[in-house]
C-alpha positions as CSV (number, residue, x, y, z in Angstrom):
1,M,29.2,-54.7,7.7
2,S,26.2,-57.4,7.8
3,E,22.8,-56.7,6.7
4,V,19.7,-58.5,8.1
5,K,16.9,-58.6,5.3
6,T,13.1,-59.2,6.3
7,N,10.1,-58.8,3.5
8,K,12.6,-56.3,2.2
9,I,13.6,-54.3,5.4
10,T,17.3,-53.7,5.6
11,S,19.4,-52.6,8.7
12,L,22.4,-51.7,8.4
13,A,24.1,-53.3,11.1
14,S,26.9,-50.9,11.0
15,N,25.5,-47.6,11.8
16,N,21.8,-48.6,12.5
17,D,19.9,-47.3,9.6
18,I,16.9,-49.0,8.4
19,T,15.3,-49.0,4.5
20,L,12.0,-50.1,3.7
21,D,12.4,-50.9,0.4
22,P,9.4,-52.9,-1.3
23,D,10.6,-51.8,-4.8
24,G,13.9,-52.3,-4.2
25,T,14.8,-48.3,-5.2
26,G,14.8,-47.1,-1.7
27,D,12.0,-46.0,-0.6
28,V,12.3,-44.9,2.5
29,I,15.0,-44.7,5.5
30,V,16.2,-44.3,8.9
31,A,19.1,-43.2,9.4
32,S,20.9,-41.2,12.6
33,G,16.9,-41.0,13.7
34,N,16.1,-39.1,11.2
35,V,13.5,-40.3,8.6
36,G,14.0,-39.9,4.7
37,I,11.1,-40.5,2.3
38,G,12.6,-40.6,-1.4
39,T,16.1,-39.6,0.2
40,T,19.2,-41.5,1.8
41,S,20.3,-38.4,3.5
42,P,17.7,-37.0,5.7
43,Q,18.4,-34.3,7.2
44,E,15.3,-33.3,9.2
45,L,13.2,-35.4,11.6
46,L,11.6,-35.7,8.8
47,H,12.1,-35.2,5.0
48,I,10.6,-36.1,2.2
49,N,11.8,-35.8,-1.3
50,D,10.2,-36.0,-4.3
51,S,10.7,-35.0,-8.3
52,S,7.2,-34.2,-8.8
53,S,5.1,-33.1,-5.4
54,P,6.7,-34.0,-2.4
55,V,2.6,-34.2,-0.3
56,I,1.7,-34.7,3.5
57,R,-1.9,-35.5,3.7
58,L,-3.7,-36.4,7.0
59,T,-7.3,-37.3,6.5
60,N,-10.0,-36.9,9.3
61,S,-13.5,-38.4,8.3
62,T,-15.2,-36.7,11.9
63,T,-18.4,-35.4,10.9
64,G,-19.1,-31.5,12.5
65,T,-18.4,-27.9,12.3
66,G,-16.1,-28.1,15.5
67,S,-12.2,-27.2,15.6
68,G,-10.7,-30.5,14.0
69,D,-13.4,-31.9,12.0
70,G,-12.8,-32.6,8.5
71,S,-9.3,-32.2,7.0
72,E,-6.4,-31.4,9.1
73,I,-3.0,-30.3,8.4
74,M,-0.7,-29.9,11.3
75,I,2.9,-28.3,10.7
76,G,4.9,-27.6,14.2
77,D,5.8,-28.3,17.7
78,A,3.7,-30.0,20.1
79,D,1.7,-26.4,21.1
80,K,0.6,-26.2,17.6
81,T,2.8,-23.4,16.5
82,L,1.0,-23.3,12.8
83,R,-1.8,-24.9,12.2
84,I,-3.4,-25.3,8.6
85,I,-7.0,-26.8,8.7
86,N,-9.9,-27.9,5.8
87,H,-12.7,-27.8,7.7
88,E,-16.1,-29.1,5.7
89,D,-17.5,-26.1,4.5
90,S,-13.9,-25.9,2.0
91,N,-12.0,-22.8,4.2
92,V,-8.6,-23.2,4.9
93,R,-8.1,-21.7,8.3
94,I,-4.5,-20.5,9.6
95,D,-4.0,-21.2,13.8
96,V,-1.2,-19.6,15.7
97,N,-1.2,-20.8,19.5
98,G,-4.4,-22.4,19.3
99,S,-6.5,-19.2,18.0
100,E,-7.5,-18.0,14.5
101,A,-5.0,-16.3,12.7
102,A,-6.6,-15.3,9.0
103,R,-8.5,-18.2,6.8
104,F,-9.1,-18.5,3.1
105,T,-12.4,-19.3,2.2
106,S,-14.0,-21.8,-0.5
107,G,-14.1,-18.6,-3.1
108,G,-10.4,-17.6,-2.5
109,S,-11.2,-14.4,-0.3
110,F,-8.3,-14.1,2.0
111,L,-10.0,-13.0,5.8
112,V,-8.0,-11.4,8.9
113,G,-9.5,-10.6,11.8
114,T,-12.9,-11.8,10.6
115,T,-14.8,-15.4,9.0
116,S,-16.8,-13.3,6.8
117,A,-16.2,-12.3,3.5
118,S,-19.3,-9.8,2.1
119,N,-18.5,-10.6,-1.5
120,R,-14.4,-9.1,-0.9
121,K,-11.6,-10.7,-1.9
122,M,-9.7,-9.9,1.1
123,V,-10.5,-8.5,4.5
124,I,-8.5,-7.1,7.4
125,E,-10.1,-6.5,10.5
126,S,-8.4,-5.0,13.9
127,T,-9.4,-4.2,17.7
128,Q,-7.0,-2.4,18.4
129,T,-7.4,1.0,19.3
130,S,-4.1,3.4,18.1
131,S,-1.3,2.5,15.1
132,F,-1.5,0.7,11.9
133,V,-4.5,-1.5,10.9
134,A,-2.0,-2.4,7.9
135,D,1.2,-1.8,7.1
136,I,2.7,-1.6,3.4
137,R,6.1,-0.4,3.1
138,T,9.4,-0.8,1.0
139,T,12.8,-1.1,3.5
140,D,15.1,-0.2,0.6
141,T,16.2,3.5,1.3
142,S,18.3,4.3,-1.8
143,N,17.1,2.2,-5.0
144,Y,13.1,1.8,-5.0
145,N,11.7,3.6,-7.8
146,G,8.4,1.6,-8.0
147,R,5.0,2.2,-6.6
148,V,4.7,0.6,-2.5
149,L,0.3,0.0,-3.3
150,Q,-1.2,-0.2,-6.8
151,V,-5.2,-0.7,-7.2
152,G,-5.9,-1.6,-10.3
153,C,-9.6,-2.3,-12.1
154,H,-9.7,-3.9,-15.9
155,R,-12.8,-2.0,-16.5
156,N,-11.9,1.3,-18.6
157,T,-14.2,3.9,-17.6
158,T,-13.9,7.6,-16.9
159,N,-17.6,8.5,-16.4
160,G,-17.4,8.2,-12.3
161,T,-19.0,4.0,-13.0
162,Y,-16.8,2.8,-9.9
163,D,-14.1,3.6,-7.3
164,H,-10.7,2.9,-7.2
165,F,-9.8,4.0,-3.5
166,A,-12.7,4.5,-0.8
167,C,-12.4,5.1,2.7
168,T,-15.4,4.7,4.9
169,I,-16.7,4.8,8.6
170,H,-17.6,1.0,8.4
171,G,-21.3,0.9,8.5
172,D,-21.9,5.2,8.6
173,S,-20.3,7.0,5.8
174,D,-17.8,6.9,3.2
175,K,-15.1,10.1,3.3
176,L,-13.5,9.8,1.0
177,R,-13.4,8.5,-3.0
178,I,-11.2,8.5,-5.6
179,K,-13.2,8.0,-8.7
180,D,-12.4,5.8,-12.2
181,S,-12.0,9.2,-13.7
182,G,-9.3,10.1,-11.6
183,Q,-11.8,12.9,-9.9
184,V,-11.1,12.9,-5.5
185,Q,-13.9,13.6,-3.2
186,N,-14.3,14.1,-0.2
187,A,-17.4,14.8,2.3
188,N,-16.4,18.2,3.2
189,G,-14.2,19.7,0.7
190,S,-11.2,20.8,3.2
191,Y,-7.8,19.9,2.1
192,T,-5.0,20.3,4.3
193,T,-1.3,20.7,4.3
194,L,1.4,21.3,7.0
195,S,1.4,25.0,8.0
196,D,2.9,24.8,11.1
197,A,5.2,27.9,12.0
198,R,7.5,25.7,14.3
199,M,8.4,23.6,11.2
200,K,9.4,26.5,8.8
201,E,12.5,28.8,8.2
202,N,13.4,31.4,6.3
203,I,9.6,33.5,6.1
204,I,9.5,36.1,4.1
205,D,7.2,38.2,2.0
206,A,6.3,36.7,-1.3
207,S,7.1,38.8,-4.6
208,S,4.4,40.1,-6.7
209,Q,2.2,37.3,-8.7
210,W,0.2,40.3,-10.4
211,D,2.3,39.6,-13.8
212,D,2.4,35.3,-13.7
213,I,-1.3,35.3,-12.8
214,K,-2.1,37.8,-16.0
215,A,0.2,35.1,-18.3
216,I,-1.2,32.4,-17.0
217,Q,-3.9,30.9,-20.3
218,L,-7.1,29.0,-18.8
219,R,-8.0,26.8,-21.5
220,N,-10.9,24.6,-22.2
221,F,-9.8,21.1,-23.3
222,N,-10.2,17.2,-23.0
223,M,-7.7,14.5,-22.7
224,I,-7.5,12.3,-25.0
225,G,-9.6,9.0,-25.6
226,D,-12.1,11.5,-22.7
227,D,-14.7,13.1,-24.2
228,L,-15.0,15.0,-20.8
229,T,-14.6,19.1,-21.1
230,Q,-12.0,20.3,-18.0
231,L,-11.1,23.5,-17.8
232,G,-7.3,24.5,-16.6
233,V,-4.0,25.0,-18.1
234,V,-0.7,23.6,-20.3
235,A,2.4,22.3,-18.5
236,Q,4.5,23.5,-21.7
237,E,2.3,26.9,-22.4
238,L,3.3,27.8,-18.0
239,E,6.8,26.6,-18.8
240,A,7.1,29.3,-22.2
241,S,5.7,32.1,-19.7
242,G,9.0,31.4,-17.2
243,M,6.3,29.6,-14.7
244,T,8.1,26.5,-14.9
245,G,8.1,25.7,-11.5
246,L,4.7,24.9,-11.5
247,V,5.4,22.0,-13.6
248,G,7.4,18.5,-13.2
249,E,7.7,15.6,-15.2
250,S,7.2,11.8,-13.9
251,D,6.4,8.2,-15.7
252,W,2.4,8.4,-16.9
253,Y,0.8,5.1,-18.7
254,D,-2.1,5.8,-20.8
255,E,-3.3,2.7,-22.8
256,T,-4.8,5.7,-25.7
257,A,-2.3,8.9,-24.6
258,N,0.9,7.4,-24.3
259,P,1.2,3.7,-24.9
260,N,4.9,3.8,-24.0
261,N,5.0,5.2,-20.6
262,E,7.3,7.8,-22.0
263,K,7.7,11.1,-19.2
264,R,4.6,13.3,-19.0
265,K,4.6,16.9,-17.9
266,Y,2.4,17.8,-14.6
267,V,1.1,21.3,-13.1
268,K,1.5,21.8,-8.9
269,Q,-2.0,23.1,-9.4
270,S,-2.0,23.7,-5.3
271,I,1.1,26.3,-6.4
272,L,-1.2,28.2,-8.7
273,Y,-4.4,28.5,-6.2
274,M,-1.7,30.4,-4.2
275,K,0.0,32.1,-6.8
276,A,-3.8,33.5,-7.6
277,L,-4.2,34.0,-4.3
278,G,-1.8,36.6,-3.9
279,A,-2.5,37.8,-7.6
280,L,-6.1,38.7,-5.8
281,Q,-4.8,40.5,-2.2
282,E,-3.2,42.4,-5.2
283,A,-6.1,43.2,-6.8
284,I,-7.9,44.2,-3.6
285,A,-5.0,47.0,-2.4
286,K,-5.4,47.9,-5.7
287,I,-9.1,48.5,-6.1
288,E,-8.9,49.8,-1.9
289,T,-6.2,52.6,-3.5
290,L,-8.6,53.7,-6.0
291,E,-11.9,53.7,-3.8
292,T,-9.8,56.0,-1.6
293,K,-8.9,58.3,-4.8
294,V,-13.2,58.4,-5.4
295,A,-14.3,59.0,-2.4
296,A,-11.8,62.3,-2.2
297,L,-12.8,63.4,-5.7
298,E,-16.5,63.1,-4.5
299,A,-16.1,64.7,-1.7
300,G,-14.6,67.8,-3.3
301,E,-17.5,68.3,-6.2
């Protein structure tokens, strides 16, 4: 094998590899048509390897605000399949096929479909007229047991200071809010559930709810760590009255009341309302029967 050395450029005639070796460590090698920086066995057309921070930096000193101005990094083929541009305003823009797809602003906001953050950390805008604007999901169909989406804030208040979640018609009005206290507010007081007969079977009359409703103990209380007085029921008391079907159990973290995230009982309030409706219908029937008897007695006088 013969070598030709010129100013620390080494050519290996047997395989036509070329090494650029200014400091004797084999910094750059051209092997089988691939260029390696920091590696003697480049696996791609350009293969960069470094033990600390391999970086490609392309600097464009052109002034102005147009596309390509400022510093620009291109990753992809000749069609610019992916292009990340750092403009002079310090935004980082991601272009796909020559059009902007998303950007990171100098303030740390992530934007899709818009260029204005308006003091928000993430904004997604879409002109589509159907399907989902955003879709967050897990594909695990058997083992998943966590949270798909969590919205949190470190401000520990329960007095309605801020909203954890809000649904709005942009620029028009708020339609739904979930407050820091857990309270749910909506614009029209309507809460619905699927009730189409075509989706139900085994439809029969419900049994009497009279005794269950009479057994319910309405309580005033406040949650531990919160001074707000509430009116409601206690899960264990419902169970003691035999209404175990209204009570469930799940994880529930609370820094003050349940710091170990142990399972806590909850009450299916919507079922409780349906039971109260059934008892009211029974009460109406009893009242109408009494009214008929009273009317008959008065007529006999």
